[in-house]
SEKETOR-455359 format. One record per residue (C-alpha): x, y negated, z; residue in three letters; residue number from 1. Coordinates in Angstrom, 3 decimals. Layout:
N
<fike px="X" py="Y" pz="Z" r="ALA" k="NUM"/>
...
***
This chain:
149
<fike px="-26.487" py="-47.551" pz="-31.791" r="MET" k="1"/>
<fike px="-23.437" py="-49.011" pz="-30.001" r="SER" k="2"/>
<fike px="-20.240" py="-49.923" pz="-31.865" r="PRO" k="3"/>
<fike px="-17.342" py="-47.500" pz="-31.519" r="LYS" k="4"/>
<fike px="-14.330" py="-48.962" pz="-29.694" r="ILE" k="5"/>
<fike px="-10.877" py="-47.690" pz="-30.628" r="LEU" k="6"/>
<fike px="-8.498" py="-46.839" pz="-27.797" r="PRO" k="7"/>
<fike px="-5.641" py="-49.292" pz="-27.281" r="ALA" k="8"/>
<fike px="-3.071" py="-46.579" pz="-28.027" r="ALA" k="9"/>
<fike px="-4.257" py="-46.304" pz="-31.644" r="THR" k="10"/>
<fike px="-3.945" py="-50.066" pz="-32.160" r="LEU" k="11"/>
<fike px="-0.451" py="-50.340" pz="-30.639" r="LEU" k="12"/>
<fike px="1.508" py="-49.286" pz="-33.780" r="PRO" k="13"/>
<fike px="-0.417" py="-51.807" pz="-35.892" r="PHE" k="14"/>
<fike px="0.241" py="-54.563" pz="-33.372" r="LEU" k="15"/>
<fike px="3.962" py="-53.766" pz="-33.297" r="ALA" k="16"/>
<fike px="4.109" py="-53.791" pz="-37.098" r="LEU" k="17"/>
<fike px="2.341" py="-57.146" pz="-37.237" r="ALA" k="18"/>
<fike px="4.807" py="-58.645" pz="-34.753" r="LEU" k="19"/>
<fike px="7.851" py="-57.322" pz="-36.607" r="LEU" k="20"/>
<fike px="6.619" py="-58.456" pz="-40.020" r="ALA" k="21"/>
<fike px="7.395" py="-62.090" pz="-39.282" r="GLY" k="22"/>
<fike px="10.589" py="-61.752" pz="-37.236" r="CYS" k="23"/>
<fike px="13.552" py="-63.617" pz="-38.644" r="SER" k="24"/>
<fike px="16.620" py="-65.332" pz="-37.305" r="SER" k="25"/>
<fike px="18.599" py="-68.306" pz="-38.501" r="LEU" k="26"/>
<fike px="21.899" py="-69.144" pz="-36.827" r="ASP" k="27"/>
<fike px="23.916" py="-72.182" pz="-37.861" r="ILE" k="28"/>
<fike px="27.169" py="-73.468" pz="-36.445" r="ARG" k="29"/>
<fike px="29.481" py="-76.266" pz="-37.570" r="LYS" k="30"/>
<fike px="32.745" py="-77.532" pz="-36.168" r="VAL" k="31"/>
<fike px="32.795" py="-81.042" pz="-37.656" r="VAL" k="32"/>
<fike px="30.493" py="-83.463" pz="-39.433" r="ASP" k="33"/>
<fike px="30.273" py="-82.210" pz="-43.028" r="LEU" k="34"/>
<fike px="29.040" py="-85.411" pz="-44.684" r="THR" k="35"/>
<fike px="32.581" py="-86.541" pz="-45.682" r="PRO" k="36"/>
<fike px="33.056" py="-83.364" pz="-47.730" r="PHE" k="37"/>
<fike px="31.786" py="-84.598" pz="-51.073" r="LYS" k="38"/>
<fike px="32.694" py="-81.750" pz="-53.463" r="HIS" k="39"/>
<fike px="31.792" py="-78.240" pz="-52.362" r="VAL" k="40"/>
<fike px="32.901" py="-75.308" pz="-54.478" r="TYR" k="41"/>
<fike px="30.780" py="-72.160" pz="-54.187" r="VAL" k="42"/>
<fike px="32.748" py="-69.001" pz="-54.880" r="VAL" k="43"/>
<fike px="30.847" py="-66.734" pz="-57.267" r="HIS" k="44"/>
<fike px="30.755" py="-63.104" pz="-56.136" r="ARG" k="45"/>
<fike px="31.367" py="-60.599" pz="-58.902" r="LEU" k="46"/>
<fike px="28.514" py="-58.431" pz="-57.597" r="THR" k="47"/>
<fike px="26.044" py="-61.340" pz="-57.595" r="ASP" k="48"/>
<fike px="23.575" py="-60.670" pz="-60.389" r="ASP" k="49"/>
<fike px="20.869" py="-62.817" pz="-58.751" r="ARG" k="50"/>
<fike px="22.690" py="-66.166" pz="-59.210" r="HIS" k="51"/>
<fike px="22.801" py="-66.971" pz="-55.494" r="VAL" k="52"/>
<fike px="25.854" py="-69.166" pz="-56.121" r="ASP" k="53"/>
<fike px="23.814" py="-71.317" pz="-58.505" r="GLU" k="54"/>
<fike px="21.070" py="-71.646" pz="-55.877" r="MET" k="55"/>
<fike px="23.674" py="-72.914" pz="-53.395" r="PHE" k="56"/>
<fike px="24.964" py="-75.425" pz="-55.982" r="VAL" k="57"/>
<fike px="21.443" py="-76.661" pz="-56.731" r="HIS" k="58"/>
<fike px="20.660" py="-77.146" pz="-53.025" r="GLU" k="59"/>
<fike px="23.976" py="-78.914" pz="-52.335" r="LEU" k="60"/>
<fike px="23.326" py="-81.273" pz="-55.232" r="GLN" k="61"/>
<fike px="19.858" py="-81.909" pz="-53.841" r="GLY" k="62"/>
<fike px="21.482" py="-82.847" pz="-50.534" r="LEU" k="63"/>
<fike px="23.619" py="-85.451" pz="-52.346" r="GLY" k="64"/>
<fike px="26.879" py="-83.530" pz="-52.710" r="HIS" k="65"/>
<fike px="28.896" py="-82.802" pz="-55.809" r="ASP" k="66"/>
<fike px="28.953" py="-79.015" pz="-56.160" r="ALA" k="67"/>
<fike px="30.026" py="-76.373" pz="-58.629" r="SER" k="68"/>
<fike px="30.562" py="-72.639" pz="-58.630" r="SER" k="69"/>
<fike px="32.782" py="-70.036" pz="-60.199" r="GLY" k="70"/>
<fike px="35.565" py="-67.629" pz="-59.338" r="PRO" k="71"/>
<fike px="38.075" py="-68.779" pz="-56.713" r="LEU" k="72"/>
<fike px="40.788" py="-68.847" pz="-59.397" r="THR" k="73"/>
<fike px="38.906" py="-71.731" pz="-61.061" r="MET" k="74"/>
<fike px="38.833" py="-73.917" pz="-57.924" r="LEU" k="75"/>
<fike px="38.763" py="-77.565" pz="-59.108" r="PRO" k="76"/>
<fike px="41.390" py="-80.018" pz="-57.865" r="ASP" k="77"/>
<fike px="38.728" py="-82.294" pz="-56.379" r="ASN" k="78"/>
<fike px="37.152" py="-79.595" pz="-54.174" r="ALA" k="79"/>
<fike px="36.948" py="-80.624" pz="-50.513" r="ASP" k="80"/>
<fike px="35.345" py="-77.447" pz="-49.167" r="ALA" k="81"/>
<fike px="34.836" py="-73.862" pz="-50.264" r="ILE" k="82"/>
<fike px="31.604" py="-72.021" pz="-49.567" r="LEU" k="83"/>
<fike px="31.615" py="-68.222" pz="-49.562" r="THR" k="84"/>
<fike px="28.626" py="-66.005" pz="-48.917" r="TYR" k="85"/>
<fike px="27.490" py="-62.416" pz="-48.483" r="GLN" k="86"/>
<fike px="23.970" py="-61.494" pz="-49.509" r="ASP" k="87"/>
<fike px="22.156" py="-58.274" pz="-48.745" r="ARG" k="88"/>
<fike px="19.059" py="-57.213" pz="-50.616" r="TRP" k="89"/>
<fike px="16.629" py="-54.375" pz="-50.025" r="GLU" k="90"/>
<fike px="14.051" py="-52.768" pz="-52.238" r="TRP" k="91"/>
<fike px="10.577" py="-51.763" pz="-51.121" r="ASP" k="92"/>
<fike px="8.490" py="-51.918" pz="-54.297" r="PHE" k="93"/>
<fike px="10.238" py="-55.256" pz="-54.917" r="LYS" k="94"/>
<fike px="13.679" py="-56.680" pz="-54.227" r="SER" k="95"/>
<fike px="13.931" py="-59.081" pz="-51.321" r="TYR" k="96"/>
<fike px="16.691" py="-60.895" pz="-49.482" r="LEU" k="97"/>
<fike px="17.182" py="-59.369" pz="-46.047" r="ILE" k="98"/>
<fike px="20.404" py="-61.102" pz="-44.978" r="GLU" k="99"/>
<fike px="22.520" py="-64.064" pz="-46.097" r="LEU" k="100"/>
<fike px="25.768" py="-65.109" pz="-44.420" r="ASP" k="101"/>
<fike px="27.758" py="-68.177" pz="-45.418" r="LEU" k="102"/>
<fike px="31.077" py="-69.643" pz="-44.426" r="GLU" k="103"/>
<fike px="32.422" py="-73.093" pz="-45.262" r="LEU" k="104"/>
<fike px="36.175" py="-73.761" pz="-45.159" r="ARG" k="105"/>
<fike px="38.460" py="-76.627" pz="-46.170" r="THR" k="106"/>
<fike px="39.748" py="-76.251" pz="-49.705" r="ALA" k="107"/>
<fike px="43.404" py="-76.969" pz="-48.957" r="ARG" k="108"/>
<fike px="44.064" py="-75.702" pz="-45.419" r="THR" k="109"/>
<fike px="41.441" py="-72.925" pz="-45.247" r="ASP" k="110"/>
<fike px="40.198" py="-74.092" pz="-41.844" r="LYS" k="111"/>
<fike px="36.705" py="-72.995" pz="-40.910" r="LYS" k="112"/>
<fike px="34.177" py="-75.837" pz="-40.955" r="LEU" k="113"/>
<fike px="30.861" py="-74.042" pz="-40.521" r="ALA" k="114"/>
<fike px="28.997" py="-70.793" pz="-40.813" r="ASP" k="115"/>
<fike px="25.419" py="-69.672" pz="-40.992" r="GLY" k="116"/>
<fike px="23.384" py="-66.505" pz="-40.998" r="ARG" k="117"/>
<fike px="19.841" py="-65.688" pz="-42.036" r="TYR" k="118"/>
<fike px="18.369" py="-62.294" pz="-41.207" r="TYR" k="119"/>
<fike px="14.858" py="-60.994" pz="-41.753" r="GLN" k="120"/>
<fike px="14.452" py="-57.214" pz="-41.763" r="PRO" k="121"/>
<fike px="11.041" py="-57.060" pz="-43.386" r="SER" k="122"/>
<fike px="9.603" py="-57.163" pz="-46.903" r="PRO" k="123"/>
<fike px="7.648" py="-60.304" pz="-46.004" r="LYS" k="124"/>
<fike px="10.505" py="-62.753" pz="-46.385" r="THR" k="125"/>
<fike px="11.201" py="-66.260" pz="-47.632" r="LYS" k="126"/>
<fike px="12.241" py="-66.969" pz="-51.194" r="ALA" k="127"/>
<fike px="16.057" py="-67.225" pz="-51.571" r="PRO" k="128"/>
<fike px="16.036" py="-70.981" pz="-52.423" r="PRO" k="129"/>
<fike px="14.056" py="-71.658" pz="-49.231" r="GLU" k="130"/>
<fike px="16.514" py="-69.601" pz="-47.163" r="VAL" k="131"/>
<fike px="19.442" py="-71.497" pz="-48.678" r="ILE" k="132"/>
<fike px="17.754" py="-74.813" pz="-47.898" r="HIS" k="133"/>
<fike px="17.148" py="-73.716" pz="-44.302" r="ASP" k="134"/>
<fike px="20.842" py="-72.854" pz="-43.952" r="LEU" k="135"/>
<fike px="22.386" py="-75.881" pz="-45.684" r="LEU" k="136"/>
<fike px="20.104" py="-78.781" pz="-44.690" r="ALA" k="137"/>
<fike px="21.029" py="-78.711" pz="-40.969" r="PRO" k="138"/>
<fike px="24.725" py="-78.228" pz="-41.772" r="LEU" k="139"/>
<fike px="24.934" py="-81.368" pz="-43.874" r="PHE" k="140"/>
<fike px="22.589" py="-83.431" pz="-41.679" r="ALA" k="141"/>
<fike px="25.113" py="-85.267" pz="-39.508" r="GLY" k="142"/>
<fike px="27.132" py="-84.745" pz="-36.301" r="PRO" k="143"/>
<fike px="28.206" py="-81.310" pz="-35.031" r="SER" k="144"/>
<fike px="25.423" py="-79.086" pz="-33.821" r="THR" k="145"/>
<fike px="24.721" py="-75.491" pz="-32.977" r="LYS" k="146"/>
<fike px="21.275" py="-74.335" pz="-33.976" r="THR" k="147"/>
<fike px="19.482" py="-71.036" pz="-33.531" r="ALA" k="148"/>
<fike px="15.894" py="-70.274" pz="-34.464" r="ARG" k="149"/>
***
C-alpha cells in the first residue's frame, strides 16, 4: 500500500499560517546619545491596568538609569527625559501584547530624543518585559543609530 500524498494546494494555508505566526517588527530610532540622560520619568497611562510603566522603570533601572513613573503632573524636578508609550493588546483565549510604541522627549524643552515601535500581529508573541528590553537596550547603548529588525 503506497502512502497518500496531499496536494500542495491543501498545504498552502498551513504554510502561510506558519510563516505569519512568527512575523514581528521592531523599529528603533534615536536622535542623540541617550547615556547622559540619567533620570527618565515614565508617564503612567490611566488606561494601563497591566503595569507597563513599571516594566519600563524596571528595565531602565536594569540598564543603569534612575527611573520612576507616575502621572505627568507628578514629574520630578530631576527628570532629564520623559518616556510615553501606547500599548495595544488583543485577546484570543489569552491577552497578548500586539503593539507597543514609545517616545522619549527632553523633560524641559519637550524635544524628541528617540522613538521605538514593536509590532507582532499574532498570538505567539514575546512577553512584555522582553519586548521592553528589546526596545530600550539599543536606545541606551551608545551613539545615535537607526535599527530595524
